[in-house]
N, CA, C and O of each residue as an XYZ file, in Angstrom:
684
protein
N     -11.656     28.522      5.935
C     -11.803     27.351      5.408
C     -12.848     26.786      5.604
O     -13.141     26.835      6.799
N     -13.816     26.083      4.796
C     -15.089     25.444      5.431
C     -14.273     23.840      5.428
O     -13.466     23.468      4.576
N     -14.755     23.032      6.660
C     -14.481     21.984      6.696
C     -14.559     20.638      6.002
O     -14.166     19.605      6.543
N     -15.214     20.698      4.470
C     -14.898     19.931      3.534
C     -14.118     20.449      2.247
O     -14.167     20.003      1.100
N     -13.540     21.292      2.650
C     -12.690     22.053      1.374
C     -11.302     21.510      1.478
O     -10.868     21.467      2.629
N     -10.363     21.006      0.354
C      -9.151     20.805      0.466
C      -8.240     22.005      0.854
O      -8.515     23.161      0.532
N      -6.909     21.581      1.715
C      -6.467     22.557      2.123
C      -5.167     22.443      1.411
O      -4.432     23.428      1.347
N      -4.807     21.217      0.829
C      -3.299     20.650      0.008
C      -3.638     19.552     -1.115
O      -4.411     18.606     -0.970
N      -2.983     19.838     -2.134
C      -2.791     18.984     -3.053
C      -1.286     19.075     -3.035
O      -0.583     20.080     -2.925
N      -0.835     17.400     -3.208
C       0.269     16.921     -3.607
C       0.553     16.530     -4.859
O      -0.102     15.560     -5.240
N       1.447     17.052     -5.737
C       1.468     16.253     -6.948
C       3.016     15.881     -7.008
O       3.933     16.678     -6.814
N       3.148     14.497     -7.319
C       4.526     13.705     -6.808
C       4.576     13.069     -8.178
O       3.712     12.537     -8.876
N       5.994     13.318     -8.351
C       6.962     12.296     -9.472
C       8.166     11.546     -8.941
O       9.229     12.082     -8.630
N       7.872     10.140     -8.861
C       9.319      9.760     -8.366
C       9.737      8.355     -9.006
O       8.836      7.611     -9.394
N      10.798      8.048     -9.104
C      11.660      6.989     -9.517
C      12.174      5.777     -8.746
O      13.093      6.384     -8.195
N      12.261      4.866     -8.405
C      12.463      4.250     -7.184
C      13.130      2.913     -8.151
O      12.722      2.374     -9.179
N      14.503      2.650     -7.170
C      15.662      1.156     -7.464
C      15.813      0.800     -6.212
O      15.532      1.251     -5.102
N      16.400     -0.253     -6.728
C      17.121     -1.053     -5.614
C      18.453     -1.132     -5.873
O      18.892     -1.048     -7.020
N      19.335     -1.332     -4.635
C      20.380     -1.288     -4.685
C      21.068     -2.599     -3.517
O      21.240     -2.425     -2.310
N      21.264     -3.432     -4.022
C      21.006     -4.858     -3.382
C      20.024     -4.677     -2.169
O      18.845     -4.637     -2.519
N      20.227     -4.573     -0.969
C      18.673     -4.720      0.119
C      18.202     -3.200      0.544
O      17.483     -3.017      1.527
N      18.553     -2.403     -0.075
C      18.429     -1.117      0.278
C      16.920     -0.463     -1.017
O      17.074     -0.516     -2.237
N      16.068     -0.107     -0.580
C      15.144      0.506     -1.799
C      15.425      1.963     -1.798
O      15.396      2.529     -0.705
N      15.775      2.866     -3.196
C      15.993      4.312     -3.061
C      15.077      4.561     -3.814
O      14.626      3.905     -4.754
N      14.747      5.666     -3.342
C      13.622      6.687     -4.390
C      13.957      8.071     -4.525
O      14.442      8.664     -3.561
N      13.733      8.711     -5.721
C      14.165     10.047     -5.706
C      13.119     10.856     -6.373
O      12.707     10.292     -7.387
N      12.579     11.955     -6.139
C      11.722     12.442     -6.697
C      11.383     14.116     -6.098
O      11.917     14.768     -5.200
N      10.253     14.435     -7.050
C       9.951     15.726     -6.911
C       8.102     15.961     -6.399
O       7.076     15.482     -6.880
N       8.299     16.776     -5.397
C       6.828     17.207     -4.647
C       6.619     18.566     -5.183
O       7.432     19.479     -5.037
N       5.216     18.687     -5.964
C       4.510     19.987     -6.015
C       3.600     20.252     -4.977
O       2.613     19.524     -5.080
N       3.547     21.123     -3.882
C       2.637     21.150     -3.569
C       1.534     22.411     -3.765
O       1.960     23.475     -4.214
N       0.412     22.300     -3.494
C      -0.522     23.328     -3.887
C      -1.572     23.440     -2.965
O      -2.165     22.543     -2.366
N      -1.768     24.972     -2.914
C      -3.005     25.185     -1.562
C      -3.932     25.894     -2.331
O      -3.796     26.925     -2.991
N      -4.961     25.123     -2.124
C      -6.379     25.732     -2.623
C      -6.774     26.864     -1.885
O      -7.346     27.684     -2.604
N      -6.671     27.208     -0.684
C      -7.287     27.745      0.222
C      -6.679     29.341      0.143
O      -7.217     30.385      0.512
N      -5.461     29.135     -0.428
C      -4.410     30.550     -0.481
C      -2.992     30.647     -0.260
O      -2.373     31.649     -0.617
N      -2.266     29.363      0.483
C      -1.313     29.664      0.755
C      -0.511     29.317     -0.316
O      -0.835     28.680     -1.318
N       0.910     29.940      0.072
C       2.048     29.880     -1.087
C       2.175     28.503     -1.547
O       2.211     27.571     -0.744
N       2.259     28.301     -3.102
C       2.601     26.766     -3.367
C       4.178     26.830     -3.294
O       4.682     27.948     -3.186
N       5.001     25.714     -3.345
C       6.147     25.508     -3.348
C       6.538     24.094     -3.727
O       5.635     23.258     -3.767
N       8.005     23.666     -4.059
C       7.967     22.559     -4.390
C       9.550     21.936     -3.801
O      10.504     22.695     -3.628
N       9.613     20.591     -3.566
C      10.610     19.886     -2.997
C      11.218     18.799     -4.046
O      10.706     18.442     -5.106
N      12.438     18.371     -3.475
C      13.107     17.030     -4.114
C      13.168     16.242     -2.872
O      13.093     16.745     -1.750
N      13.330     14.777     -3.158
C      13.233     14.037     -1.630
C      14.217     12.807     -2.024
O      14.297     12.390     -3.180
N      14.808     12.382     -1.159
C      15.662     10.951     -1.472
C      15.026     10.115     -0.382
O      15.236     10.568      0.743
N      14.199      8.851     -0.437
C      13.935      8.166      0.210
C      15.267      6.889      0.539
O      16.063      6.695     -0.380
N      15.420      6.157      1.727
C      15.777      4.887      1.632
C      15.317      4.395      2.385
O      15.019      5.052      3.382
N      14.977      2.863      2.332
C      13.899      1.978      2.767
C      14.686      0.700      2.747
O      15.487      0.496      1.835
N      14.431     -0.450      4.024
C      14.945     -1.574      3.950
C      14.428     -2.542      4.929
O      14.362     -2.241      6.121
N      13.982     -3.928      4.392
C      13.214     -4.912      4.749
C      14.477     -5.367      6.200
O      15.602     -5.850      6.071
N      13.795     -5.015      7.394
C      14.736     -5.620      8.165
C      14.312     -7.375      8.581
O      15.242     -8.131      8.298
N      13.242     -7.989      9.109
C      12.763     -9.221      8.673
C      11.244     -9.118      7.820
O      10.622     -8.113      7.477
N      10.955    -10.430      7.647
C       9.726    -10.660      6.950
C       8.719     -9.662      6.813
O       7.872    -10.125      7.577
N       8.105     -8.335      6.245
C       6.678     -7.685      6.824
C       6.951     -6.699      7.150
O       6.164     -5.763      7.002
N       8.572     -6.483      7.907
C       9.145     -5.138      8.745
C      10.008     -4.544      7.970
O      10.894     -5.146      7.364
N       9.756     -2.923      7.917
C      10.740     -2.229      7.466
C      11.082     -0.892      7.850
O      10.196     -0.125      8.228
N      11.990     -0.624      7.805
C      12.342      0.681      8.105
C      12.969      1.559      6.718
O      13.469      1.147      5.671
N      12.672      3.077      7.274
C      13.105      3.842      6.081
C      13.328      5.379      6.302
O      12.453      5.775      7.072
N      13.891      6.060      6.047
C      14.548      7.566      5.828
C      14.581      8.238      4.657
O      15.265      8.010      3.659
N      13.529      9.361      4.927
C      13.314     10.190      3.654
C      14.020     11.618      4.375
O      14.178     12.082      5.504
N      14.280     11.928      3.164
C      14.984     13.632      3.590
C      14.597     14.304      2.433
O      14.794     13.891      1.290
N      13.842     15.728      2.851
C      13.208     16.782      1.593
C      14.082     17.818      2.022
O      14.656     18.035      3.089
N      14.026     18.608      0.544
C      15.094     19.905      0.783
C      13.946     20.711     -0.374
O      13.802     20.191     -1.480
N      13.263     21.839     -0.060
C      12.536     22.943     -0.665
C      13.130     23.485     -1.612
O      13.904     24.347     -1.197
N      13.125     23.343     -3.060
C      13.818     24.154     -4.036
C      12.929     25.609     -4.503
O      13.258     26.226     -5.517
N      11.948     25.987     -3.759
C      11.332     27.050     -4.302
C      10.975     28.103     -2.778
O      11.793     28.805     -2.184
N       9.940     27.967     -2.543
C       9.541     29.192     -1.301
C      11.032     29.273     -0.238
O      11.845     30.179     -0.054
N      10.929     28.013      0.261
C      11.821     27.987      1.264
C      13.413     27.890      0.856
O      14.063     28.864      1.232
N      14.021     27.050      0.269
C      14.678     27.015     -0.360
C      16.035     26.542      1.023
O      16.865     27.264      1.575
N      15.791     25.311      1.159
C      16.623     25.033      2.600
C      16.322     23.459      2.329
O      15.665     22.888      1.458
N      17.120     22.975      3.501
C      16.440     21.365      4.296
C      15.400     21.640      4.915
O      15.421     22.573      5.718
N      14.315     20.954      4.712
C      12.871     21.333      5.350
C      12.861     20.317      6.361
O      12.675     20.580      7.549
N      13.118     18.800      5.778
C      12.708     17.719      6.847
C      13.228     16.389      6.599
O      13.558     15.762      5.593
N      13.195     16.174      7.781
C      13.939     14.224      7.644
C      12.886     13.554      8.530
O      12.513     13.934      9.640
N      12.495     12.535      7.866
C      11.560     11.304      8.249
C      12.386      9.851      8.763
O      13.167      9.267      8.012
N      12.116      9.442      9.980
C      12.482      8.518     10.020
C      11.487      7.322     10.526
O      10.988      7.400     11.649
N      11.212      6.212      9.663
C      10.090      5.325     10.222
C       9.992      3.809     10.004
O      10.709      3.243      9.180
N       9.018      3.110     10.820
C       9.116      1.514     11.205
C       7.502      1.686     10.768
O       6.595      2.449     11.099
N       7.715      0.004      9.389
C       6.081     -0.093      9.198
C       6.684     -1.547      9.097
O       7.801     -2.057      9.023
N       4.959     -2.073      9.142
C       4.595     -3.624      9.020
C       3.575     -3.869      7.950
O       2.496     -3.355      8.244
N       3.582     -4.460      6.867
C       3.175     -5.034      5.987
C       2.751     -6.356      6.023
O       3.487     -7.299      6.312
N       1.717     -6.429      5.768
C       0.629     -7.730      6.115
C      -0.212     -7.723      4.588
O      -0.824     -6.726      4.204
N      -0.113     -9.310      3.604
C      -0.774     -9.296      2.310
C      -1.939    -10.714      2.973
O      -1.824    -11.906      3.257
N      -3.226     -9.466      2.967
C      -4.734    -10.660      3.128
C      -4.770    -11.234      1.964
O      -5.303    -12.325      2.165
N      -4.550    -11.147      1.018
C      -4.349    -12.034     -0.303
C      -3.635    -11.362     -1.091
O      -3.041    -10.310     -0.855
N      -3.692    -12.117     -2.295
C      -2.707    -12.200     -3.229
C      -2.565    -10.555     -3.927
O      -1.500    -10.080     -4.322
N      -3.947     -9.826     -3.962
C      -4.280     -8.672     -4.397
C      -4.197     -7.567     -3.195
O      -3.823     -6.419     -3.432
N      -4.567     -7.991     -1.921
C      -5.223     -6.886     -1.106
C      -4.188     -7.256      0.202
O      -4.151     -8.328      0.806
N      -3.266     -5.902      0.483
C      -2.564     -5.663      1.403
C      -2.963     -4.412      2.502
O      -3.686     -3.448      2.248
N      -2.225     -4.737      3.899
C      -2.547     -3.754      4.978
C      -1.127     -3.453      5.001
O      -0.225     -4.041      4.404
N      -1.061     -2.451      5.779
C      -0.146     -1.666      6.228
C       0.123     -0.745      7.254
O      -0.405      0.364      7.172
N       0.891     -1.026      8.258
C       0.585     -0.085      9.502
C       2.023      0.448      9.980
O       2.979     -0.325      9.910
N       2.196      1.773     10.471
C       3.477      2.315     10.189
C       3.581      3.316     11.290
O       2.571      3.850     11.749
N       4.824      3.588     11.739
C       4.614      5.168     12.525
C       6.280      5.931     11.756
O       7.224      5.407     11.165
N       6.025      7.096     12.082
C       7.442      7.622     12.017
C       7.636      8.900     12.794
O       6.684      9.292     13.469
N       8.823      9.639     12.778
C       9.245     10.447     13.882
C       9.865     11.245     12.799
O      10.455     10.657     11.892
N       9.772     12.678     12.820
C      10.059     13.631     11.721
C      10.921     14.986     12.649
O      10.654     15.448     13.759
N      12.095     15.377     11.607
C      12.856     16.486     12.160
C      12.871     17.783     11.446
O      13.271     17.567     10.302
N      12.693     18.630     11.569
C      12.400     19.705     10.370
C      13.531     20.817     10.631
O      14.034     21.095     11.719
N      13.783     21.324      9.517
C      14.855     22.307      9.399
C      14.330     23.781      9.796
O      13.189     24.149      9.520
N      15.339     24.650     10.519
C      15.032     25.912     11.235
C      14.024     26.732     10.034
O      12.956     27.224     10.399
N      14.324     26.792      9.068
C      13.818     27.755      7.820
C      12.193     27.478      7.272
O      11.393     28.330      6.887
N      11.984     25.875      7.381
C      11.129     25.000      7.483
C       9.971     25.372      8.393
O       8.821     25.742      8.155
N      10.763     25.114      9.702
C       9.667     25.319     10.954
C       9.438     26.624     11.331
O       8.441     26.778     12.035
N      10.229     27.840     10.999
C       9.877     28.993     10.958
C       8.729     29.393     10.232
O       7.790     30.048     10.684
N       8.874     28.912      8.948
C       7.972     29.239      7.799
C       6.508     28.420      8.041
O       5.498     28.696      7.394
N       6.555     27.481      8.969
C       5.221     27.023      9.244
C       4.435     27.513     10.776
O       3.395     27.204     11.358
N       5.390     28.290     10.982
C       4.841     28.969     12.347
C       5.350     28.580     13.582
O       4.802     28.858     14.649
N       6.723     27.735     13.433
C       7.355     27.317     14.853
C       8.474     28.637     15.007
O       8.670     29.630     14.307
N       8.982     28.228     16.040
C      10.636     28.651     16.759
C      11.728     28.426     15.725
O      12.277     29.091     14.847
N      11.802     27.169     16.227
C      13.046     26.730     15.660
C      12.911     25.247     15.171
O      11.957     24.513     15.427
N      14.248     24.851     14.269
C      13.714     23.171     13.656
C      14.433     22.383     15.044
O      15.104     22.731     16.016
N      13.975     21.377     14.609
C      14.463     20.317     16.063
C      12.973     19.493     15.686
O      12.012     19.851     15.005
N      13.257     18.199     16.474
C      11.925     17.111     16.546
C      10.777     17.750     16.337
O      10.199     18.362     17.234
N      10.234     17.639     14.813
C       8.874     17.847     14.677
C       7.759     17.310     15.130
O       6.881     17.803     15.838
N       7.852     16.363     14.712
C       6.151     15.400     14.648
C       6.492     13.881     14.660
O       7.533     13.285     14.380
N       5.054     13.379     15.149
C       5.170     11.863     14.984
C       3.960     11.682     13.939
O       3.059     12.489     13.707
N       4.195     10.267     13.303
C       2.717     10.395     13.079
C       2.422      8.330     13.157
O       3.347      7.550     13.383
N       1.305      7.995     12.969
C       1.000      6.860     13.017
C      -0.224      6.420     11.818
O      -1.121      7.169     11.432
N      -0.031      5.299     11.460
C      -0.638      5.172      9.942
C      -1.479      3.800      9.671
O      -1.226      2.758     10.276
N      -2.305      3.896      8.884
C      -2.620      2.131      8.635
C      -3.557      2.694      7.171
O      -4.502      3.477      7.273
N      -3.121      2.176      5.975
C      -3.548      1.692      5.059
C      -3.919      0.615      4.296
O      -3.814     -0.426      4.944
N      -4.425      0.405      2.851
C      -4.721     -0.592      2.567
C      -4.393     -0.403      0.964
O      -4.668      0.679      0.446
N      -3.929     -1.237      0.346
C      -3.547     -1.449     -1.207
C      -4.066     -2.131     -2.040
O      -3.750     -3.308     -1.868
N      -4.708     -1.987     -2.863
C      -5.165     -3.328     -4.019
C      -4.886     -3.727     -5.248
O      -5.637     -3.331     -6.140
N      -4.003     -4.407     -5.519
C      -3.248     -4.748     -6.856
C      -4.317     -4.789     -8.216
O      -4.926     -5.813     -8.523
N      -4.416     -3.659     -8.873
C      -5.798     -3.669     -9.713
C      -4.804     -5.233    -10.971
O      -5.211     -6.384    -11.128
N      -3.889     -4.773    -11.416
C      -3.217     -5.578    -12.355
C      -1.555     -5.495    -11.639
O      -1.250     -4.790    -10.677
N      -0.725     -6.321    -12.325
C       0.885     -6.692    -12.410
C       1.258     -4.934    -12.094
O       2.100     -4.539    -11.287
N       0.383     -4.070    -12.966
C       1.491     -2.402    -13.097
C       0.685     -1.166    -12.138
O       1.140     -0.187    -11.547
N      -1.228     -1.896    -12.339
C      -1.650     -0.749    -11.455
C      -2.033     -1.482    -10.212
O      -2.219     -2.676     -9.975
N      -2.108     -0.113     -9.307
C      -2.389     -0.414     -8.016
C      -3.031      1.033     -7.309
O      -2.626      2.140     -7.664
N      -4.024      0.859     -6.324
C      -4.886      1.667     -6.016
C      -4.907      1.521     -4.394
O      -4.930      0.416     -3.853
N      -4.898      2.661     -3.725
C      -4.652      2.549     -2.204
C      -5.220      3.731     -1.506
O      -5.362      4.817     -2.068
N      -5.538      3.502     -0.287
C      -6.509      4.118      0.652
C      -5.814      4.245      2.237
O      -5.526      3.133      2.680
N      -5.566      5.121      2.950
C      -5.603      4.966      4.183
C      -5.746      6.263      4.918
O      -6.063      7.324      4.381
N      -5.517      6.114      6.042
C      -5.685      7.465      7.715
C      -4.250      7.691      8.056
O      -3.403      6.798      8.028
N      -4.065      8.698      8.320
C      -2.537      8.997      9.084
C      -3.365     10.122     10.281
O      -4.247     10.966     10.120
N      -2.639      9.681     11.444
C      -2.638     10.465     12.407
C      -1.454     11.185     12.585
O      -0.444     10.481     12.545
N      -1.212     12.825     12.839
C       0.197     13.636     13.109
C       0.089     14.511     14.238
O      -0.717     15.421     14.048
N       0.648     14.515     15.345
C       0.844     15.589     16.150
C       2.461     16.006     16.267
O       3.407     15.385     15.783
N       2.487     16.833     16.793
C       3.842     17.666     17.520
C       4.203     16.971     18.520
O       3.433     16.499     19.356
N       5.548     16.846     18.504
C       6.634     15.992     19.501
C       7.155     17.717     20.485
O       7.680     17.757     21.597
N       6.768     18.956     19.576
C       7.625     19.950     20.647
C       6.103     20.808     19.997
O       5.640     20.446     18.915
N       5.571     21.729     20.650
C       4.765     22.675     20.278
C       5.769     24.071     20.006
O       5.288     25.084     19.497
N       6.847     24.007     20.307
C       7.477     25.467     19.624
C       8.025     25.027     18.075
O       8.636     25.819     17.358
N       7.776     23.946     17.770
C       8.356     23.748     16.539
C       6.813     23.304     15.394
O       6.899     23.668     14.222
N       5.924     22.781     15.705
C       4.989     22.610     15.092
C       3.629     23.227     16.183
O       3.055     22.494     16.989
N       3.379     24.362     16.028
C       2.477     24.776     16.590
C       0.817     24.652     15.967
O       0.568     24.834     14.775
N      -0.293     24.295     17.050
C      -1.137     24.439     16.412
C      -2.045     26.103     16.014
O      -1.782     27.209     16.486
N      -2.846     25.837     15.273
C      -3.587     27.197     14.829
C      -3.915     28.007     15.890
O      -3.811     29.208     15.643
N      -4.313     27.687     17.095
C      -4.841     28.060     18.775
C      -3.432     29.126     19.002
O      -3.465     30.142     19.697
N      -2.445     28.720     18.383
C      -0.973     29.031     19.209
C      -0.302     29.900     18.292
O       0.677     30.562     18.636
N      -1.008     29.939     16.611
C      -0.136     31.035     16.274
C       0.290     30.093     14.947
O       1.018     30.661     14.132
N      -0.124     28.601     14.634
C       1.148     28.174     13.972
C      -0.091     27.535     12.685
O      -1.215     28.019     12.550
N       0.373     26.564     11.993
C      -0.152     26.007     11.120
C      -1.275     24.663     10.851
O      -2.203     24.432     10.076
N      -0.598     23.971     11.954
C      -1.125     22.572     11.972
C      -3.137     22.984     12.750
O      -3.618     23.541     13.737
N      -3.489     22.476     11.871
C      -5.215     22.488     11.967
C      -5.559     21.284     11.890
O      -6.569     21.151     12.580
N      -5.211     20.151     11.335
C      -5.730     19.118     11.308
C      -4.194     17.982     11.701
O      -2.977     17.994     11.514
N      -5.203     17.138     12.314
C      -4.264     15.847     13.027
C      -4.687     14.990     12.362
O      -3.790     14.147     12.322
N      -5.754     14.559     11.627
C      -5.920     12.979     11.077
C      -6.308     13.623      9.531
O      -6.987     14.640      9.394
N      -5.814     12.927      8.547
C      -6.317     12.875      7.260
C      -6.059     11.852      6.345
O      -5.040     11.163      6.378
N      -7.047     11.729      5.451
C      -6.998     10.488      4.572
C      -6.155     10.678      3.241
O      -6.081     11.712      2.577
N      -5.665      9.713      3.043
C      -4.879      9.439      1.311
C      -5.233      8.654      0.719
O      -5.478      7.520      1.132
N      -5.386      9.150     -0.689
C      -5.781      8.098     -1.663
C      -4.722      8.024     -2.459
O      -3.962      8.991     -2.395
N      -4.429      7.124     -3.227
C      -3.634      6.996     -4.251
C      -3.949      6.277     -5.583
O      -5.111      5.905     -5.741
N      -3.175      6.075     -6.418
C      -3.181      5.398     -7.727
C      -1.944      5.687     -8.462
O      -1.618      6.804     -8.862
N      -1.032      4.197     -8.665
C       0.210      4.148     -8.855
C       0.288      3.167    -10.172
O      -0.465      2.219    -10.392
N       1.339      3.601    -10.967
C       1.522      2.466    -12.146
C       3.130      2.087    -12.042
O       3.909      3.022    -11.859
N       3.520      1.071    -12.126
C       4.765      0.831    -12.073
C       4.988      0.254    -13.455
O       4.045     -0.220    -14.088
N       6.380      0.292    -13.994
C       6.751     -0.259    -15.123
C       8.171     -0.618    -14.886
O       8.826     -1.166    -15.774
């Protein structure tokens, strides 16, 4: 693959709501791989809660309903959000992930277990009350090379840093 080609495109449909202090999200993600890997889809449940002003924690659980047909991944996260202006916000965060056995093996690993960690930085801009754009950068690395191998070791992890661009509409 050439260095400037897309290796993955994720199409997501989600619905979010609140139950008292807990934010809940459910959704479906379709993973498309223009470079030729097998496409698949997952459903997910996301739970989040603000601990103190600006500091929040979350738990995301994913289940593949297509290629893997099993629990794939769970992520525990911590993030701090800061409003620079009424329309512009900054968020810094980190997470730790746990992979299911079938998912880890499908990704070139040996067994499931603690899989990866991420560090992220993003900015969001509120165009209107309903429309928002965002951009960010994320660094990801393996916690256990048996579970998330680099391509040089026969695994699928070939990128440690990636960018994210998003557009969202809330109603």
